[in-house]
N, CA, C and O atoms as a Maestro MAE file, in Angstrom:
{
 s_m_m2io_version
 :::
 2.0.0
}

f_m_ct {
 s_m_title
 :::
 protein
 m_atom[340] {
  # First column is atom index #
  i_m_mmod_type
  r_m_x_coord
  r_m_y_coord
  r_m_z_coord
  i_m_residue_number
  s_m_chain_name
  s_m_pdb_residue_name
  s_m_pdb_atom_name
  i_m_atomic_number
  :::
  1 25 18.362 8.615 -25.405 1 A "MET " " N  " 7
  2 3 17.573 8.435 -24.804 1 A "MET " " CA " 6
  3 2 16.260 9.562 -25.487 1 A "MET " " C  " 6
  4 15 16.148 10.725 -25.875 1 A "MET " " O  " 8
  5 25 14.966 7.626 -25.220 2 A "GLN " " N  " 7
  6 3 14.067 8.490 -26.253 2 A "GLN " " CA " 6
  7 2 13.313 9.580 -25.291 2 A "GLN " " C  " 6
  8 15 13.476 9.617 -24.072 2 A "GLN " " O  " 8
  9 25 12.520 10.403 -25.979 3 A "PRO " " N  " 7
  10 3 11.477 11.127 -25.257 3 A "PRO " " CA " 6
  11 2 10.490 10.424 -24.774 3 A "PRO " " C  " 6
  12 15 9.982 9.418 -25.269 3 A "PRO " " O  " 8
  13 25 10.128 11.148 -23.460 4 A "ILE " " N  " 7
  14 3 9.320 10.369 -22.847 4 A "ILE " " CA " 6
  15 2 7.477 11.025 -23.550 4 A "ILE " " C  " 6
  16 15 7.238 12.221 -23.719 4 A "ILE " " O  " 8
  17 25 6.622 10.073 -23.788 5 A "PRO " " N  " 7
  18 3 5.345 10.150 -24.421 5 A "PRO " " CA " 6
  19 2 4.766 10.962 -23.640 5 A "PRO " " C  " 6
  20 15 5.313 11.221 -22.567 5 A "PRO " " O  " 8
  21 25 3.734 11.461 -23.925 6 A "GLU " " N  " 7
  22 3 2.767 12.741 -23.524 6 A "GLU " " CA " 6
  23 2 1.279 11.410 -22.595 6 A "GLU " " C  " 6
  24 15 0.792 11.473 -21.466 6 A "GLU " " O  " 8
  25 25 1.058 10.523 -23.601 7 A "THR " " N  " 7
  26 3 0.273 9.426 -23.110 7 A "THR " " CA " 6
  27 2 0.560 7.927 -23.126 7 A "THR " " C  " 6
  28 15 1.568 7.641 -23.773 7 A "THR " " O  " 8
  29 25 -0.021 7.007 -22.626 8 A "SER " " N  " 7
  30 3 1.031 5.878 -22.797 8 A "SER " " CA " 6
  31 2 -0.263 4.566 -22.018 8 A "SER " " C  " 6
  32 15 -0.875 4.689 -20.957 8 A "SER " " O  " 8
  33 25 -0.315 3.497 -22.936 9 A "PRO " " N  " 7
  34 3 -1.300 2.871 -22.112 9 A "PRO " " CA " 6
  35 2 -0.412 2.143 -21.020 9 A "PRO " " C  " 6
  36 15 -1.211 1.842 -20.133 9 A "PRO " " O  " 8
  37 25 0.695 1.767 -20.699 10 A "ARG " " N  " 7
  38 3 1.313 1.006 -19.743 10 A "ARG " " CA " 6
  39 2 1.641 1.795 -18.576 10 A "ARG " " C  " 6
  40 15 1.757 1.223 -17.492 10 A "ARG " " O  " 8
  41 25 1.838 3.303 -18.695 11 A "PHE " " N  " 7
  42 3 1.934 4.097 -17.632 11 A "PHE " " CA " 6
  43 2 1.317 5.035 -17.367 11 A "PHE " " C  " 6
  44 15 1.315 6.023 -18.102 11 A "PHE " " O  " 8
  45 25 0.428 4.943 -15.906 12 A "SER " " N  " 7
  46 3 0.055 6.286 -15.527 12 A "SER " " CA " 6
  47 2 0.326 7.649 -15.950 12 A "SER " " C  " 6
  48 15 1.374 7.872 -16.556 12 A "SER " " O  " 8
  49 25 -0.585 8.690 -15.676 13 A "ASN " " N  " 7
  50 3 -0.209 10.210 -15.601 13 A "ASN " " CA " 6
  51 2 0.776 10.284 -14.873 13 A "ASN " " C  " 6
  52 15 1.773 10.807 -15.371 13 A "ASN " " O  " 8
  53 25 0.838 9.891 -13.734 14 A "LEU " " N  " 7
  54 3 1.935 9.913 -12.638 14 A "LEU " " CA " 6
  55 2 3.034 9.387 -12.703 14 A "LEU " " C  " 6
  56 15 4.024 9.912 -12.193 14 A "LEU " " O  " 8
  57 25 3.068 8.320 -13.303 15 A "GLN " " N  " 7
  58 3 4.306 7.423 -14.070 15 A "GLN " " CA " 6
  59 2 4.662 7.936 -14.760 15 A "GLN " " C  " 6
  60 15 5.833 7.885 -14.382 15 A "GLN " " O  " 8
  61 25 4.707 8.688 -15.894 16 A "LEU " " N  " 7
  62 3 4.844 9.043 -17.193 16 A "LEU " " CA " 6
  63 2 5.528 10.634 -16.661 16 A "LEU " " C  " 6
  64 15 6.544 11.031 -17.233 16 A "LEU " " O  " 8
  65 25 4.971 11.379 -15.682 17 A "GLU " " N  " 7
  66 3 5.034 12.860 -14.959 17 A "GLU " " CA " 6
  67 2 6.591 12.516 -13.906 17 A "GLU " " C  " 6
  68 15 7.440 13.371 -13.656 17 A "GLU " " O  " 8
  69 25 6.627 11.226 -13.483 18 A "LEU " " N  " 7
  70 3 7.733 11.060 -12.690 18 A "LEU " " CA " 6
  71 2 8.895 10.449 -13.390 18 A "LEU " " C  " 6
  72 15 9.768 10.064 -12.612 18 A "LEU " " O  " 8
  73 25 9.105 10.284 -14.489 19 A "LEU " " N  " 7
  74 3 9.898 9.729 -15.821 19 A "LEU " " CA " 6
  75 2 10.389 10.885 -16.038 19 A "LEU " " C  " 6
  76 15 11.571 11.212 -15.933 19 A "LEU " " O  " 8
  77 25 9.185 11.757 -16.454 20 A "ARG " " N  " 7
  78 3 9.892 13.324 -16.818 20 A "ARG " " CA " 6
  79 2 10.559 13.753 -15.980 20 A "ARG " " C  " 6
  80 15 11.743 13.826 -16.307 20 A "ARG " " O  " 8
  81 25 10.300 14.128 -14.880 21 A "LEU " " N  " 7
  82 3 11.314 14.759 -13.375 21 A "LEU " " CA " 6
  83 2 12.525 14.176 -13.370 21 A "LEU " " C  " 6
  84 15 13.546 14.848 -13.512 21 A "LEU " " O  " 8
  85 25 12.537 13.107 -13.235 22 A "TYR " " N  " 7
  86 3 13.570 12.012 -12.668 22 A "TYR " " CA " 6
  87 2 14.206 11.246 -13.993 22 A "TYR " " C  " 6
  88 15 14.466 10.043 -14.012 22 A "TYR " " O  " 8
  89 25 14.376 12.014 -14.918 23 A "SER " " N  " 7
  90 3 15.041 11.231 -16.158 23 A "SER " " CA " 6
  91 2 16.599 11.349 -16.069 23 A "SER " " C  " 6
  92 15 17.345 11.475 -17.040 23 A "SER " " O  " 8
  93 25 17.054 11.276 -14.477 24 A "ARG " " N  " 7
  94 3 18.546 11.581 -14.576 24 A "ARG " " CA " 6
  95 2 18.574 10.753 -12.941 24 A "ARG " " C  " 6
  96 15 17.697 10.850 -12.083 24 A "ARG " " O  " 8
  97 25 19.529 10.151 -12.876 25 A "ASP " " N  " 7
  98 3 20.233 9.245 -11.730 25 A "ASP " " CA " 6
  99 2 20.237 10.845 -10.203 25 A "ASP " " C  " 6
  100 15 20.408 12.062 -10.260 25 A "ASP " " O  " 8
  101 25 20.063 10.248 -9.524 26 A "LEU " " N  " 7
  102 3 19.789 11.164 -8.354 26 A "LEU " " CA " 6
  103 2 20.919 10.223 -6.800 26 A "LEU " " C  " 6
  104 15 20.902 9.025 -6.520 26 A "LEU " " O  " 8
  105 25 21.730 11.331 -6.130 27 A "PRO " " N  " 7
  106 3 21.878 10.373 -5.367 27 A "PRO " " CA " 6
  107 2 21.523 10.103 -4.331 27 A "PRO " " C  " 6
  108 15 21.125 11.083 -3.701 27 A "PRO " " O  " 8
  109 25 21.459 8.910 -3.668 28 A "GLU " " N  " 7
  110 3 20.411 7.735 -3.143 28 A "GLU " " CA " 6
  111 2 19.879 8.639 -1.862 28 A "GLU " " C  " 6
  112 15 19.005 7.922 -1.376 28 A "GLU " " O  " 8
  113 25 19.961 9.908 -1.023 29 A "GLU " " N  " 7
  114 3 19.880 10.179 -0.315 29 A "GLU " " CA " 6
  115 2 18.925 11.092 -0.541 29 A "GLU " " C  " 6
  116 15 18.475 11.665 0.451 29 A "GLU " " O  " 8
  117 25 18.365 11.462 -1.940 30 A "GLU " " N  " 7
  118 3 17.659 12.469 -2.331 30 A "GLU " " CA " 6
  119 2 16.481 11.613 -2.815 30 A "GLU " " C  " 6
  120 15 15.311 11.908 -2.571 30 A "GLU " " O  " 8
  121 25 16.925 10.356 -3.632 31 A "LEU " " N  " 7
  122 3 15.794 9.360 -3.405 31 A "LEU " " CA " 6
  123 2 14.914 8.891 -2.444 31 A "LEU " " C  " 6
  124 15 13.697 8.721 -2.368 31 A "LEU " " O  " 8
  125 25 16.026 8.706 -1.625 32 A "LEU " " N  " 7
  126 3 15.196 8.395 -0.648 32 A "LEU " " CA " 6
  127 2 13.713 9.064 0.003 32 A "LEU " " C  " 6
  128 15 12.649 8.499 0.253 32 A "LEU " " O  " 8
  129 25 14.110 10.449 0.153 33 A "LYS " " N  " 7
  130 3 14.206 11.670 0.691 33 A "LYS " " CA " 6
  131 2 12.104 11.780 -0.208 33 A "LYS " " C  " 6
  132 15 10.952 11.893 0.213 33 A "LYS " " O  " 8
  133 25 12.669 11.677 -1.280 34 A "ILE " " N  " 7
  134 3 11.038 11.587 -2.502 34 A "ILE " " CA " 6
  135 2 10.714 10.406 -2.279 34 A "ILE " " C  " 6
  136 15 9.494 10.450 -2.116 34 A "ILE " " O  " 8
  137 25 11.111 9.201 -2.152 35 A "LYS " " N  " 7
  138 3 10.146 8.082 -1.800 35 A "LYS " " CA " 6
  139 2 9.490 8.007 -0.045 35 A "LYS " " C  " 6
  140 15 8.637 7.196 0.318 35 A "LYS " " O  " 8
  141 25 10.145 9.070 0.858 36 A "ASP " " N  " 7
  142 3 9.393 9.264 1.646 36 A "ASP " " CA " 6
  143 2 8.311 10.363 1.726 36 A "ASP " " C  " 6
  144 15 7.615 10.583 2.717 36 A "ASP " " O  " 8
  145 25 8.263 11.035 0.532 37 A "LEU " " N  " 7
  146 3 7.465 12.356 0.505 37 A "LEU " " CA " 6
  147 2 6.315 11.693 -0.253 37 A "LEU " " C  " 6
  148 15 5.210 12.159 0.022 37 A "LEU " " O  " 8
  149 25 6.342 10.696 -1.157 38 A "LEU " " N  " 7
  150 3 5.387 10.114 -2.077 38 A "LEU " " CA " 6
  151 2 4.738 9.000 -1.011 38 A "LEU " " C  " 6
  152 15 3.757 8.363 -1.394 38 A "LEU " " O  " 8
  153 25 5.220 8.792 0.173 39 A "ALA " " N  " 7
  154 3 4.844 7.483 0.714 39 A "ALA " " CA " 6
  155 2 3.887 8.242 1.229 39 A "ALA " " C  " 6
  156 15 2.726 7.865 1.068 39 A "ALA " " O  " 8
  157 25 4.210 9.742 2.118 40 A "ASP " " N  " 7
  158 3 3.168 10.685 3.334 40 A "ASP " " CA " 6
  159 2 2.296 10.877 2.452 40 A "ASP " " C  " 6
  160 15 1.201 10.574 2.926 40 A "ASP " " O  " 8
  161 25 2.189 11.326 1.112 41 A "PHE " " N  " 7
  162 3 1.303 11.815 0.370 41 A "PHE " " CA " 6
  163 2 0.346 10.825 0.324 41 A "PHE " " C  " 6
  164 15 -0.673 11.014 0.988 41 A "PHE " " O  " 8
  165 25 0.456 9.769 -0.342 42 A "PHE " " N  " 7
  166 3 -0.549 8.512 -0.283 42 A "PHE " " CA " 6
  167 2 -1.019 8.333 1.038 42 A "PHE " " C  " 6
  168 15 -2.212 8.415 1.329 42 A "PHE " " O  " 8
  169 25 0.010 8.056 1.957 43 A "ALA " " N  " 7
  170 3 -0.950 7.731 3.201 43 A "ALA " " CA " 6
  171 2 -1.807 9.034 3.842 43 A "ALA " " C  " 6
  172 15 -2.785 8.792 4.549 43 A "ALA " " O  " 8
  173 25 -1.432 10.329 3.587 44 A "GLU " " N  " 7
  174 3 -2.237 11.636 3.833 44 A "GLU " " CA " 6
  175 2 -3.795 10.851 3.101 44 A "GLU " " C  " 6
  176 15 -4.872 10.578 3.630 44 A "GLU " " O  " 8
  177 25 -3.398 10.713 1.988 45 A "ARG " " N  " 7
  178 3 -5.192 10.361 1.305 45 A "ARG " " CA " 6
  179 2 -5.546 9.297 1.702 45 A "ARG " " C  " 6
  180 15 -6.755 9.144 1.526 45 A "ARG " " O  " 8
  181 25 -4.990 8.347 2.233 46 A "ALA " " N  " 7
  182 3 -5.840 7.154 2.360 46 A "ALA " " CA " 6
  183 2 -6.716 7.452 3.570 46 A "ALA " " C  " 6
  184 15 -7.925 7.315 3.751 46 A "ALA " " O  " 8
  185 25 -5.743 7.897 4.331 47 A "ILE " " N  " 7
  186 3 -6.287 8.256 6.251 47 A "ILE " " CA " 6
  187 2 -7.232 9.274 5.711 47 A "ILE " " C  " 6
  188 15 -8.347 8.973 6.137 47 A "ILE " " O  " 8
  189 25 -7.291 10.243 5.036 48 A "ALA " " N  " 7
  190 3 -8.069 11.215 4.812 48 A "ALA " " CA " 6
  191 2 -9.468 10.654 4.162 48 A "ALA " " C  " 6
  192 15 -10.543 11.160 4.484 48 A "ALA " " O  " 8
  193 25 -9.375 9.552 3.204 49 A "GLY " " N  " 7
  194 3 -10.220 8.650 2.660 49 A "GLY " " CA " 6
  195 2 -11.232 8.031 3.738 49 A "GLY " " C  " 6
  196 15 -12.424 8.320 3.842 49 A "GLY " " O  " 8
  197 25 -10.423 7.008 4.615 50 A "ALA " " N  " 7
  198 3 -10.869 6.394 5.872 50 A "ALA " " CA " 6
  199 2 -11.627 7.322 7.084 50 A "ALA " " C  " 6
  200 15 -12.385 6.823 7.916 50 A "ALA " " O  " 8
  201 25 -11.351 8.458 7.037 51 A "ASN " " N  " 7
  202 3 -11.783 9.313 8.102 51 A "ASN " " CA " 6
  203 2 -13.422 9.940 7.246 51 A "ASN " " C  " 6
  204 15 -14.447 10.109 7.907 51 A "ASN " " O  " 8
  205 25 -13.359 10.189 5.805 52 A "ALA " " N  " 7
  206 3 -14.313 10.294 5.351 52 A "ALA " " CA " 6
  207 2 -15.577 8.947 5.428 52 A "ALA " " C  " 6
  208 15 -16.771 9.103 5.687 52 A "ALA " " O  " 8
  209 25 -15.217 8.286 5.270 53 A "TRP " " N  " 7
  210 3 -15.967 6.821 5.422 53 A "TRP " " CA " 6
  211 2 -16.409 6.645 6.671 53 A "TRP " " C  " 6
  212 15 -17.608 6.387 6.784 53 A "TRP " " O  " 8
  213 25 -15.569 6.738 7.921 54 A "TRP " " N  " 7
  214 3 -16.146 6.572 9.172 54 A "TRP " " CA " 6
  215 2 -17.200 7.411 9.382 54 A "TRP " " C  " 6
  216 15 -18.187 7.005 9.995 54 A "TRP " " O  " 8
  217 25 -17.115 8.754 8.873 55 A "GLU " " N  " 7
  218 3 -17.643 9.928 9.447 55 A "GLU " " CA " 6
  219 2 -19.273 9.816 8.408 55 A "GLU " " C  " 6
  220 15 -20.371 10.255 8.753 55 A "GLU " " O  " 8
  221 25 -18.974 9.184 7.271 56 A "ALA " " N  " 7
  222 3 -20.512 9.047 6.243 56 A "ALA " " CA " 6
  223 2 -20.680 7.966 6.927 56 A "ALA " " C  " 6
  224 15 -21.873 8.270 6.943 56 A "ALA " " O  " 8
  225 25 -20.642 6.855 7.594 57 A "ASN " " N  " 7
  226 3 -21.188 6.057 8.412 57 A "ASN " " CA " 6
  227 2 -21.596 6.245 9.431 57 A "ASN " " C  " 6
  228 15 -22.320 5.384 9.932 57 A "ASN " " O  " 8
  229 25 -21.298 7.430 10.133 58 A "ASN " " N  " 7
  230 3 -21.477 7.347 11.618 58 A "ASN " " CA " 6
  231 2 -20.949 6.513 12.598 58 A "ASN " " C  " 6
  232 15 -21.490 6.234 13.668 58 A "ASN " " O  " 8
  233 25 -19.624 6.037 12.095 59 A "TRP " " N  " 7
  234 3 -19.037 5.018 12.991 59 A "TRP " " CA " 6
  235 2 -18.726 5.658 14.354 59 A "TRP " " C  " 6
  236 15 -18.678 6.874 14.539 59 A "TRP " " O  " 8
  237 25 -18.533 4.771 15.232 60 A "THR " " N  " 7
  238 3 -18.075 4.292 16.807 60 A "THR " " CA " 6
  239 2 -16.956 3.603 17.080 60 A "THR " " C  " 6
  240 15 -16.311 2.885 16.316 60 A "THR " " O  " 8
  241 25 -16.822 3.776 17.847 61 A "GLU " " N  " 7
  242 3 -15.346 2.435 18.704 61 A "GLU " " CA " 6
  243 2 -16.451 1.254 19.054 61 A "GLU " " C  " 6
  244 15 -16.095 0.086 18.900 61 A "GLU " " O  " 8
  245 25 -17.771 1.542 19.518 62 A "ALA " " N  " 7
  246 3 -18.105 0.180 19.319 62 A "ALA " " CA " 6
  247 2 -18.421 -0.329 17.887 62 A "ALA " " C  " 6
  248 15 -18.747 -1.512 17.980 62 A "ALA " " O  " 8
  249 25 -18.447 0.015 16.848 63 A "ASP " " N  " 7
  250 3 -18.830 -0.168 15.477 63 A "ASP " " CA " 6
  251 2 -17.530 -0.905 15.419 63 A "ASP " " C  " 6
  252 15 -17.533 -2.132 15.319 63 A "ASP " " O  " 8
  253 25 -16.326 -0.163 15.481 64 A "VAL " " N  " 7
  254 3 -14.920 -0.728 15.343 64 A "VAL " " CA " 6
  255 2 -14.915 -1.995 15.873 64 A "VAL " " C  " 6
  256 15 -14.735 -2.936 15.100 64 A "VAL " " O  " 8
  257 25 -15.098 -2.221 17.190 65 A "GLU " " N  " 7
  258 3 -14.852 -3.415 18.278 65 A "GLU " " CA " 6
  259 2 -15.366 -4.585 17.275 65 A "GLU " " C  " 6
  260 15 -14.660 -5.502 16.855 65 A "GLU " " O  " 8
  261 25 -17.004 -4.329 16.918 66 A "ARG " " N  " 7
  262 3 -17.763 -5.090 16.561 66 A "ARG " " CA " 6
  263 2 -17.188 -5.597 14.992 66 A "ARG " " C  " 6
  264 15 -17.503 -6.718 14.595 66 A "ARG " " O  " 8
  265 25 -16.603 -4.982 14.414 67 A "MET " " N  " 7
  266 3 -15.938 -5.470 13.124 67 A "MET " " CA " 6
  267 2 -14.953 -5.944 13.155 67 A "MET " " C  " 6
  268 15 -14.478 -6.420 12.124 67 A "MET " " O  " 8
  269 25 -14.258 -5.991 14.393 68 A "LEU " " N  " 7
  270 3 -12.982 -6.657 14.632 68 A "LEU " " CA " 6
  271 2 -13.309 -8.113 15.281 68 A "LEU " " C  " 6
  272 15 -12.606 -9.113 15.129 68 A "LEU " " O  " 8
  273 25 -14.293 -8.051 15.898 69 A "THR " " N  " 7
  274 3 -14.760 -9.000 16.230 69 A "THR " " CA " 6
  275 2 -15.373 -9.881 15.628 69 A "THR " " C  " 6
  276 15 -15.454 -11.051 16.002 69 A "THR " " O  " 8
  277 25 -15.872 -9.406 14.622 70 A "THR " " N  " 7
  278 3 -17.102 -10.492 13.653 70 A "THR " " CA " 6
  279 2 -16.411 -10.833 12.333 70 A "THR " " C  " 6
  280 15 -15.494 -10.235 11.770 70 A "THR " " O  " 8
  281 25 -17.037 -11.880 11.995 71 A "LYS " " N  " 7
  282 3 -16.268 -12.565 10.982 71 A "LYS " " CA " 6
  283 2 -16.961 -11.895 9.763 71 A "LYS " " C  " 6
  284 15 -18.178 -12.080 9.748 71 A "LYS " " O  " 8
  285 25 -16.446 -11.139 8.709 72 A "MET " " N  " 7
  286 3 -17.066 -10.590 7.968 72 A "MET " " CA " 6
  287 2 -17.155 -11.216 6.083 72 A "MET " " C  " 6
  288 15 -17.790 -10.706 5.160 72 A "MET " " O  " 8
  289 25 -16.443 -12.205 6.069 73 A "ARG " " N  " 7
  290 3 -16.434 -12.638 5.192 73 A "ARG " " CA " 6
  291 2 -17.279 -13.511 4.921 73 A "ARG " " C  " 6
  292 15 -17.610 -14.043 5.981 73 A "ARG " " O  " 8
  293 25 -17.851 -13.984 4.002 74 A "ALA " " N  " 7
  294 3 -19.103 -14.665 3.593 74 A "ALA " " CA " 6
  295 2 -18.121 -16.351 3.211 74 A "ALA " " C  " 6
  296 15 -17.057 -16.462 2.601 74 A "ALA " " O  " 8
  297 25 -18.907 -17.355 3.785 75 A "GLY " " N  " 7
  298 3 -18.574 -18.601 3.968 75 A "GLY " " CA " 6
  299 2 -18.947 -19.078 2.597 75 A "GLY " " C  " 6
  300 15 -19.595 -18.325 1.869 75 A "GLY " " O  " 8
  301 25 -18.615 -20.183 2.217 76 A "LYS " " N  " 7
  302 3 -18.964 -21.022 1.246 76 A "LYS " " CA " 6
  303 2 -20.409 -21.983 1.328 76 A "LYS " " C  " 6
  304 15 -20.568 -23.133 1.739 76 A "LYS " " O  " 8
  305 25 -21.345 -21.026 0.773 77 A "THR " " N  " 7
  306 3 -22.805 -21.512 1.160 77 A "THR " " CA " 6
  307 2 -23.001 -22.246 0.228 77 A "THR " " C  " 6
  308 15 -22.116 -22.339 -0.623 77 A "THR " " O  " 8
  309 25 -24.457 -23.143 0.066 78 A "GLU " " N  " 7
  310 3 -24.914 -24.013 -0.881 78 A "GLU " " CA " 6
  311 2 -25.174 -23.529 -2.239 78 A "GLU " " C  " 6
  312 15 -24.885 -24.104 -3.289 78 A "GLU " " O  " 8
  313 25 -25.895 -22.126 -2.048 79 A "ASP " " N  " 7
  314 3 -26.123 -21.378 -3.430 79 A "ASP " " CA " 6
  315 2 -24.956 -21.105 -3.981 79 A "ASP " " C  " 6
  316 15 -24.817 -21.270 -5.193 79 A "ASP " " O  " 8
  317 25 -23.731 -20.557 -3.053 80 A "ASN " " N  " 7
  318 3 -22.652 -20.084 -3.661 80 A "ASN " " CA " 6
  319 2 -21.635 -21.144 -4.448 80 A "ASN " " C  " 6
  320 15 -20.704 -20.832 -5.189 80 A "ASN " " O  " 8
  321 25 -22.001 -22.267 -4.140 81 A "ALA " " N  " 7
  322 3 -21.468 -23.435 -4.792 81 A "ALA " " CA " 6
  323 2 -22.075 -23.868 -5.676 81 A "ALA " " C  " 6
  324 15 -21.511 -24.432 -6.613 81 A "ALA " " O  " 8
  325 25 -23.140 -23.745 -5.619 82 A "THR " " N  " 7
  326 3 -24.253 -24.307 -7.346 82 A "THR " " CA " 6
  327 2 -23.486 -22.915 -8.593 82 A "THR " " C  " 6
  328 15 -23.330 -23.079 -9.803 82 A "THR " " O  " 8
  329 25 -23.161 -21.732 -7.846 83 A "LEU " " N  " 7
  330 3 -22.930 -20.761 -8.719 83 A "LEU " " CA " 6
  331 2 -21.808 -20.755 -9.505 83 A "LEU " " C  " 6
  332 15 -21.608 -20.152 -10.559 83 A "LEU " " O  " 8
  333 25 -20.902 -21.691 -8.710 84 A "ARG " " N  " 7
  334 3 -19.803 -21.795 -9.628 84 A "ARG " " CA " 6
  335 2 -19.623 -22.538 -10.129 84 A "ARG " " C  " 6
  336 15 -18.554 -22.498 -10.739 84 A "ARG " " O  " 8
  337 25 -20.357 -23.611 -10.266 85 A "HIS " " N  " 7
  338 3 -20.618 -25.118 -11.322 85 A "HIS " " CA " 6
  339 2 -21.091 -24.553 -12.222 85 A "HIS " " C  " 6
  340 15 -21.448 -25.174 -13.222 85 A "HIS " " O  " 8
  :::
 }
 m_bond[339] {
  # First column is bond index #
  i_m_from
  i_m_to
  i_m_order
  :::
  1 1 2 1
  2 2 3 1
  3 3 4 2
  4 3 5 1
  5 5 6 1
  6 6 7 1
  7 7 8 2
  8 7 9 1
  9 9 10 1
  10 10 11 1
  11 11 12 2
  12 11 13 1
  13 13 14 1
  14 14 15 1
  15 15 16 2
  16 15 17 1
  17 17 18 1
  18 18 19 1
  19 19 20 2
  20 19 21 1
  21 21 22 1
  22 22 23 1
  23 23 24 2
  24 23 25 1
  25 25 26 1
  26 26 27 1
  27 27 28 2
  28 27 29 1
  29 29 30 1
  30 30 31 1
  31 31 32 2
  32 31 33 1
  33 33 34 1
  34 34 35 1
  35 35 36 2
  36 35 37 1
  37 37 38 1
  38 38 39 1
  39 39 40 2
  40 39 41 1
  41 41 42 1
  42 42 43 1
  43 43 44 2
  44 43 45 1
  45 45 46 1
  46 46 47 1
  47 47 48 2
  48 47 49 1
  49 49 50 1
  50 50 51 1
  51 51 52 2
  52 51 53 1
  53 53 54 1
  54 54 55 1
  55 55 56 2
  56 55 57 1
  57 57 58 1
  58 58 59 1
  59 59 60 2
  60 59 61 1
  61 61 62 1
  62 62 63 1
  63 63 64 2
  64 63 65 1
  65 65 66 1
  66 66 67 1
  67 67 68 2
  68 67 69 1
  69 69 70 1
  70 70 71 1
  71 71 72 2
  72 71 73 1
  73 73 74 1
  74 74 75 1
  75 75 76 2
  76 75 77 1
  77 77 78 1
  78 78 79 1
  79 79 80 2
  80 79 81 1
  81 81 82 1
  82 82 83 1
  83 83 84 2
  84 83 85 1
  85 85 86 1
  86 86 87 1
  87 87 88 2
  88 87 89 1
  89 89 90 1
  90 90 91 1
  91 91 92 2
  92 91 93 1
  93 93 94 1
  94 94 95 1
  95 95 96 2
  96 95 97 1
  97 97 98 1
  98 98 99 1
  99 99 100 2
  100 99 101 1
  101 101 102 1
  102 102 103 1
  103 103 104 2
  104 103 105 1
  105 105 106 1
  106 106 107 1
  107 107 108 2
  108 107 109 1
  109 109 110 1
  110 110 111 1
  111 111 112 2
  112 111 113 1
  113 113 114 1
  114 114 115 1
  115 115 116 2
  116 115 117 1
  117 117 118 1
  118 118 119 1
  119 119 120 2
  120 119 121 1
  121 121 122 1
  122 122 123 1
  123 123 124 2
  124 123 125 1
  125 125 126 1
  126 126 127 1
  127 127 128 2
  128 127 129 1
  129 129 130 1
  130 130 131 1
  131 131 132 2
  132 131 133 1
  133 133 134 1
  134 134 135 1
  135 135 136 2
  136 135 137 1
  137 137 138 1
  138 138 139 1
  139 139 140 2
  140 139 141 1
  141 141 142 1
  142 142 143 1
  143 143 144 2
  144 143 145 1
  145 145 146 1
  146 146 147 1
  147 147 148 2
  148 147 149 1
  149 149 150 1
  150 150 151 1
  151 151 152 2
  152 151 153 1
  153 153 154 1
  154 154 155 1
  155 155 156 2
  156 155 157 1
  157 157 158 1
  158 158 159 1
  159 159 160 2
  160 159 161 1
  161 161 162 1
  162 162 163 1
  163 163 164 2
  164 163 165 1
  165 165 166 1
  166 166 167 1
  167 167 168 2
  168 167 169 1
  169 169 170 1
  170 170 171 1
  171 171 172 2
  172 171 173 1
  173 173 174 1
  174 174 175 1
  175 175 176 2
  176 175 177 1
  177 177 178 1
  178 178 179 1
  179 179 180 2
  180 179 181 1
  181 181 182 1
  182 182 183 1
  183 183 184 2
  184 183 185 1
  185 185 186 1
  186 186 187 1
  187 187 188 2
  188 187 189 1
  189 189 190 1
  190 190 191 1
  191 191 192 2
  192 191 193 1
  193 193 194 1
  194 194 195 1
  195 195 196 2
  196 195 197 1
  197 197 198 1
  198 198 199 1
  199 199 200 2
  200 199 201 1
  201 201 202 1
  202 202 203 1
  203 203 204 2
  204 203 205 1
  205 205 206 1
  206 206 207 1
  207 207 208 2
  208 207 209 1
  209 209 210 1
  210 210 211 1
  211 211 212 2
  212 211 213 1
  213 213 214 1
  214 214 215 1
  215 215 216 2
  216 215 217 1
  217 217 218 1
  218 218 219 1
  219 219 220 2
  220 219 221 1
  221 221 222 1
  222 222 223 1
  223 223 224 2
  224 223 225 1
  225 225 226 1
  226 226 227 1
  227 227 228 2
  228 227 229 1
  229 229 230 1
  230 230 231 1
  231 231 232 2
  232 231 233 1
  233 233 234 1
  234 234 235 1
  235 235 236 2
  236 235 237 1
  237 237 238 1
  238 238 239 1
  239 239 240 2
  240 239 241 1
  241 241 242 1
  242 242 243 1
  243 243 244 2
  244 243 245 1
  245 245 246 1
  246 246 247 1
  247 247 248 2
  248 247 249 1
  249 249 250 1
  250 250 251 1
  251 251 252 2
  252 251 253 1
  253 253 254 1
  254 254 255 1
  255 255 256 2
  256 255 257 1
  257 257 258 1
  258 258 259 1
  259 259 260 2
  260 259 261 1
  261 261 262 1
  262 262 263 1
  263 263 264 2
  264 263 265 1
  265 265 266 1
  266 266 267 1
  267 267 268 2
  268 267 269 1
  269 269 270 1
  270 270 271 1
  271 271 272 2
  272 271 273 1
  273 273 274 1
  274 274 275 1
  275 275 276 2
  276 275 277 1
  277 277 278 1
  278 278 279 1
  279 279 280 2
  280 279 281 1
  281 281 282 1
  282 282 283 1
  283 283 284 2
  284 283 285 1
  285 285 286 1
  286 286 287 1
  287 287 288 2
  288 287 289 1
  289 289 290 1
  290 290 291 1
  291 291 292 2
  292 291 293 1
  293 293 294 1
  294 294 295 1
  295 295 296 2
  296 295 297 1
  297 297 298 1
  298 298 299 1
  299 299 300 2
  300 299 301 1
  301 301 302 1
  302 302 303 1
  303 303 304 2
  304 303 305 1
  305 305 306 1
  306 306 307 1
  307 307 308 2
  308 307 309 1
  309 309 310 1
  310 310 311 1
  311 311 312 2
  312 311 313 1
  313 313 314 1
  314 314 315 1
  315 315 316 2
  316 315 317 1
  317 317 318 1
  318 318 319 1
  319 319 320 2
  320 319 321 1
  321 321 322 1
  322 322 323 1
  323 323 324 2
  324 323 325 1
  325 325 326 1
  326 326 327 1
  327 327 328 2
  328 327 329 1
  329 329 330 1
  330 330 331 1
  331 331 332 2
  332 331 333 1
  333 333 334 1
  334 334 335 1
  335 335 336 2
  336 335 337 1
  337 337 338 1
  338 338 339 1
  339 339 340 2
  :::
 }
}
């Protein structure tokens, strides 16, 4: 087996670390536990980021309802059409 490099243009630092840590086969049960741990970790980070964004913008439940019922995506306009061509 080839040694795992310290850096790589193809892999992130997290991917390289996981390759080094788990360069051997694991039982399926352990693999599932690790997947759950990683999913929980990244979910917590996403929730913390969303909460920070919420607080920074002083959003309320009314703001969320408005966002859910408002078309937020810009449609095709004449100005946008000329920029594309």
